[in-house]
Phi, psi and omega in degrees: 000318179299319180297320180296317180299321179295320180296316180297314180299319179296319180294317179298317179297319180295319179296316180297318179296317179298318180296319179295317178296318181297315180296319179296320180295319178298316181297322180292330181273352184290138353264142180249005178204171182300148178256140181252122179255109185272125174255117186279025179221165181292161178296147174107341180275183183294323179295316179295318179299318180295317180301315182287334178291319184268341188295319183293307178295330177292322177303319181295321180287323181281336184078014177218152180292146174246105185269124178274127180235124177270124176229075184283166175135143175055045178055039176093353186291325185293309180293323179294319178298321180300320179287319180301329182260003180283164177298134182278065185239005178087000182261355173231116182240162181243132167275096188278136177246138191304315185299321181294324185275319190247352179247312184307320180300338181270338187249343175265128184298328181219124173238146182272011178213154175245109186298334181279339182250330189260356181229145180251119178295139175250302174195151171278134181273311182201160170244141180237114183294152177256161185214152171251124183233168183211164172294147181304336181280351181296136192280016174229159185235356180204177186293320180298317178294324179296317180298315180298317180292319182295329178285333175277326184230071180296150177095010175298146185272149170218152180251158171212176182285356178164161177298131179065020172285166179301316177297326177296310181293330176299320178289325175297320177295320177299317177301315182295323183279334187253352181072029180248172178216126179240168174255123180274130176246104186272130175252160174265083184103161187274344186300306182291328177299318179293317180301315181289329175292319178298326179277356181076015182283333175235130187300320189227155174224128175257122188199178174287143182308314183295335184296328186240005187303316182293328179286329175291318181291330179274348181088006179283339171227161174235146181275132174269319178184147175271142181265026181252171183289331180220166181294156182264138181303330181287337179224068187295341182270358181269118181284165178265165174298325181298326179293339177269006176094010177274107187285152176049053183239061177250090190243141180201160165284156167219155176234142181206180177244131177228163180228167175299142176301144182094357175299131183308136183302331178295323180288319176301316180295320179296314180296318179300314181298314184288322179293322178294326175297319178300316183289342178281346180294130180297326179293315180294318180299318180296322180290323177296316181291330181269292186292317183271330177083018183246184176249122180301145181242276181074064180257181181281163176303321180293319178294319178296318178299320179294320178297317180298315181297318179299311180293323179300315182288320181296310182290332175298318178296318180297317180296316181296319182287329182269333182078012181293139179218155174244124181281000000 
């Protein structure tokens, strides 16, 4: 019996060793065929723009084409699930959007993937600051004045691109931190929300900085406050929420690259190295700052994982305290 156990143990060890050698060999040959970058949203948005911006220079570094595929639906859940369930071989990647990864798990009753367990962070591509803006006729000009008015007139309306979107939860966090109460007017996408803000039909709009920058610069909208840690060079006179005494209010969208969990660490490291090279290009950085409106990042997988965990826990607390849900 002892001899049989030794034979079995030896066989198991040999199989494990073979599997490890085989996986290492595959990683060394990577990539040997085209890579598919899944964007879980329709063409034309910021996630799609970012994917197409990095795919061409990344293809050159990898020596294989990086094909961008749009798989929209369910606020990013369909495309994200497809990557979470794909083979962990580095040939199917996700253009990850923050709300899908760190908000959706808290507001959707059932998801077919766990972003913390089923996806492997590679690197964050960019952060996009958020802003609260208003029609020029709105009677306040900064966050302190807004808090004072909101306490006198609770229930003022603000718009966002959708229920449980990052700008929506940012305002819920603002309510919790400032002791105010607003009425959320959810739109399906940011286009109509901006149009109604320009027309003065909704007093306030919570959105990504790039969405309204041209309207702020033209005077068709005015900025109430930036939700970032420091002022933005494009709007140096616009104060932040933190300057009004709202603590720990450094909020932004982010975009990143993730892979299915279990992707060999050698492949994750290769992708991280090459994507960071792409982000170091002055041409790419200029396009991210211009077309996408964000700040390039390019961090390590461990740093990206820590950022995801921080946002996951923060938005989870906001959702629990507010009770917001998506049916």
